[in-house]
C-alpha positions as CSV (number, residue, x, y, z in Angstrom):
1,M,-8.3,13.3,37.6
2,N,-8.9,16.7,39.5
3,T,-11.7,18.4,40.9
4,G,-10.0,21.7,42.1
5,K,-11.6,21.0,45.2
6,V,-11.9,19.3,48.3
7,L,-12.6,15.4,48.3
8,N,-15.6,14.3,50.4
9,C,-16.0,11.2,49.3
10,F,-14.9,8.5,46.3
11,D,-16.4,5.2,45.5
12,V,-14.6,2.6,42.6
13,G,-17.7,0.5,41.3
14,G,-19.7,0.6,37.9
15,E,-19.0,-1.8,35.0
16,G,-16.1,-3.9,35.4
17,S,-15.8,-2.0,38.8
18,S,-13.5,0.5,37.0
19,L,-15.2,3.6,37.3
20,I,-14.4,6.4,40.3
21,A,-17.0,8.4,41.3
22,A,-16.5,11.6,43.6
23,G,-18.0,14.4,45.1
24,G,-16.0,17.2,46.9
25,S,-17.3,21.2,47.9
26,D,-19.1,21.4,44.9
27,P,-22.6,20.4,44.1
28,I,-21.2,18.6,41.0
29,L,-20.8,14.5,41.2
30,R,-17.7,13.7,38.8
31,I,-17.4,10.1,37.1
32,W,-14.1,8.9,35.7
33,D,-12.8,5.9,33.7
34,P,-9.4,5.7,34.6
35,Q,-8.7,3.3,31.7
36,K,-10.1,5.6,29.2
37,P,-6.8,6.7,27.3
38,G,-5.5,10.3,27.4
39,S,-8.2,11.8,29.2
40,L,-8.2,13.5,32.7
41,A,-11.6,14.9,32.1
42,P,-14.5,13.2,34.0
43,I,-16.8,11.4,31.4
44,F,-19.6,12.6,33.5
45,Q,-20.8,15.5,35.5
46,F,-24.0,15.5,37.8
47,S,-25.0,18.6,39.4
48,S,-28.6,18.3,40.7
49,H,-27.4,18.8,44.5
50,T,-27.4,22.3,46.0
51,S,-25.0,22.2,48.2
52,W,-21.3,20.2,48.5
53,I,-21.5,16.4,47.9
54,T,-20.4,14.5,51.4
55,A,-21.1,10.4,50.1
56,C,-21.3,8.5,47.0
57,K,-21.8,4.9,46.3
58,W,-22.2,2.4,43.3
59,H,-24.8,0.1,43.5
60,G,-24.0,-2.8,44.9
61,K,-25.9,-5.2,41.9
62,S,-26.2,-2.7,39.2
63,W,-23.2,-1.3,37.4
64,F,-25.2,1.6,36.0
65,H,-26.6,3.2,39.2
66,L,-25.1,5.1,41.8
67,L,-26.4,6.8,45.4
68,S,-25.3,10.9,46.3
69,G,-25.7,12.8,49.5
70,S,-25.0,16.1,50.0
71,Y,-25.6,19.0,52.5
72,D,-29.0,19.8,50.9
73,G,-30.5,16.7,53.0
74,K,-31.1,14.8,49.5
75,V,-29.7,11.0,48.2
76,M,-30.3,11.3,44.7
77,L,-30.1,7.9,42.3
78,W,-28.2,8.3,39.2
79,D,-28.9,5.9,36.0
80,L,-25.4,6.0,34.0
81,L,-27.2,4.2,30.9
82,T,-29.4,7.5,30.3
83,A,-27.0,10.1,32.4
84,L,-29.9,11.6,34.1
85,L,-31.3,11.3,37.7
86,S,-33.9,8.3,38.2
87,S,-35.3,9.5,41.5
88,F,-34.2,11.0,45.0
89,L,-34.8,11.2,48.4
90,Y,-35.2,14.2,51.1
91,Y,-34.1,14.0,54.3
92,I,-34.4,17.1,56.5
93,D,-30.6,17.3,57.9
94,T,-27.3,16.5,55.8
95,V,-26.6,12.9,54.4
96,L,-23.4,12.9,55.7
97,Y,-22.3,9.3,54.4
98,I,-24.4,5.8,52.7
99,L,-24.1,3.0,53.6
100,R,-24.1,-0.5,50.7
101,T,-25.3,-3.6,52.2
102,S,-24.9,-7.2,50.6
103,T,-28.9,-7.3,49.8
């Protein structure tokens, strides 16, 4: 697994808690499945951010939803079932981290 960029965030989760989400010094959120034999390429690449990705976090109760935050001031919710952006929130400033709560 290689992004070719500086790694700013990563989180392990998703289906069976076996997927790795990572963001770095480009606007692309990448998802890898380390259990997929013979491939180091990401299984998903989401590119709706316009600046570096600074935060990524799997949803605590839904294995197919993932949040990402960026220097562009947006928090995006991704749906891996449809491989699409589900929704986004816009903030005035840079998003540096995302916290997952137990509820």
